[in-house]
C-alpha positions in Angstrom: 11.5 139.9 145.3 9.7 136.6 145.1 6.2 136.5 143.6 3.7 134.4 145.6 0.5 133.1 144.2 -2.6 132.7 146.3 -4.4 129.4 145.8 -8.1 129.2 146.2 -7.9 126.8 149.1 -5.7 129.2 151.3 -7.0 132.3 152.8 -5.3 135.6 152.2 -4.8 136.1 156.0 -2.9 132.8 156.2 -0.6 133.8 153.3 0.1 137.2 154.9 0.9 135.6 158.2 3.3 133.2 156.5 5.0 136.0 154.7 5.4 138.0 157.9 6.9 135.0 159.8 9.3 134.0 156.9 11.7 137.0 157.1 11.9 136.7 160.9 12.8 133.0 160.6 15.3 133.8 157.8 17.0 136.4 159.9 17.4 134.0 162.8 19.0 131.3 160.7 21.2 133.6 158.7 24.8 133.6 159.6 26.2 136.9 160.9 27.9 139.0 158.2 31.6 138.3 158.0 33.9 141.0 159.3 35.7 142.8 156.5 38.8 141.0 155.6 42.0 142.7 156.7 44.4 143.1 153.9 47.2 140.5 154.2 50.7 141.7 154.2 52.0 140.7 150.8 55.5 140.0 150.0 56.8 142.9 148.0 59.0 142.3 145.0 61.7 144.7 144.4 61.7 145.4 140.6 64.1 148.4 140.4 67.7 148.4 141.6 70.1 151.4 142.0 73.6 151.2 140.7 76.7 153.4 140.5 78.8 153.2 137.4 82.6 152.9 137.9 83.5 155.6 135.3 80.2 157.2 134.3 78.4 158.1 131.2 79.5 161.5 129.6 76.6 163.2 127.8 76.7 165.7 124.9 77.2 168.6 127.4 80.2 166.9 129.1 78.3 166.1 132.3 79.2 162.7 133.9 76.3 160.6 135.1 77.2 157.7 137.4 74.0 156.8 139.4 71.1 155.1 137.8 68.4 152.4 138.1 67.8 149.2 136.4 64.6 147.2 136.5 64.1 143.4 136.4 64.0 142.0 132.9 60.8 140.4 131.4 60.6 137.6 128.9 59.7 140.2 126.3 62.9 142.2 127.1 65.0 139.1 126.4 63.1 138.1 123.3 62.8 141.5 121.6 66.6 141.8 120.8 66.4 138.5 118.9 64.4 140.2 116.1 66.4 143.4 116.1 68.3 143.8 112.8 71.4 145.2 114.6 71.6 142.0 116.7 71.1 139.8 113.7 74.0 141.5 111.9 76.2 141.5 115.0 75.2 139.1 117.9 77.5 141.0 120.3 75.1 144.0 120.0 72.5 142.0 122.0 73.8 143.3 125.3 73.6 146.9 124.1 69.9 146.5 123.1 69.0 144.5 126.2 70.6 147.0 128.6 68.9 149.9 126.9 65.6 148.3 127.6 66.1 147.6 131.3 68.0 150.8 132.4 65.2 153.1 133.6 67.3 156.1 134.6 70.8 157.3 134.3 71.3 160.5 136.2 68.5 162.8 135.0 68.1 160.9 131.8 65.0 158.8 131.7 65.0 157.9 128.0 67.9 155.4 127.9 68.3 154.1 124.4 70.9 151.9 122.6 72.8 155.0 121.4 73.5 156.0 125.1 74.7 152.5 125.9 76.9 152.5 122.8 78.7 155.6 124.0 79.4 154.2 127.5 82.9 153.1 128.4 83.6 149.4 128.1 84.2 149.2 131.9 80.7 150.6 132.6 79.1 148.2 130.0 80.8 145.3 131.6 79.7 146.5 135.0 76.1 146.8 133.8 76.1 143.3 132.2 77.3 141.9 135.5 74.7 143.9 137.4 72.0 142.7 135.0 73.0 139.1 135.6 73.0 139.5 139.4 69.6 141.1 139.7 67.9 138.8 137.2 69.3 135.6 138.6 67.5 133.7 141.3 70.1 134.6 143.9 72.3 131.6 143.1 75.5 133.5 143.0 76.9 132.0 146.2 79.1 128.9 146.0 80.3 126.7 148.8 84.1 126.5 148.8 86.7 124.8 151.0 90.0 126.5 151.9 92.9 124.4 150.5 95.1 125.3 153.5 92.8 125.0 156.6 90.1 122.9 154.9 87.4 125.2 156.4 84.1 125.5 154.5 82.5 128.8 153.7 80.4 130.6 151.1 81.7 133.0 148.5 79.5 135.5 146.4 80.7 134.9 142.9 79.1 138.1 141.6 81.4 140.3 143.7 80.4 143.5 145.4 82.3 146.2 143.6 84.5 146.4 140.6 87.5 144.3 141.0 86.1 142.2 143.9 84.9 138.6 143.5 
């Protein structure tokens, strides 16, 4: 609320008349209130991807777990293994630590740690390494090729769809 001072030269009635006219004039010149903004459709980013292991992880009870989910890796996920002592002693251990950070679920198991990845079959670890590379790349797994026989041009997905395909 604005405070007005009355000067000795102006009459009280004149000030009150001006005050009464001011809000009406302000309302006429005021722009209409903008309509509430409709939420824009945002591009959604898929951050988790389902996978199916070729062989499957066998837990302590002998149950085989094949289906799981992996999330996109962050910069922290890729930097953290660099300070891990196991990786410093054996650089090949990097993929075990990295996979254990980005696999969010394996069957009913939600706490996937390096010990679980260590006990996976080599085929499954190789599959997960390839899957990690595919979901974290910028989609540049397609290459333009030319057939040596017919000289036709086409694209090939270098990542492959399933085990054994390329």
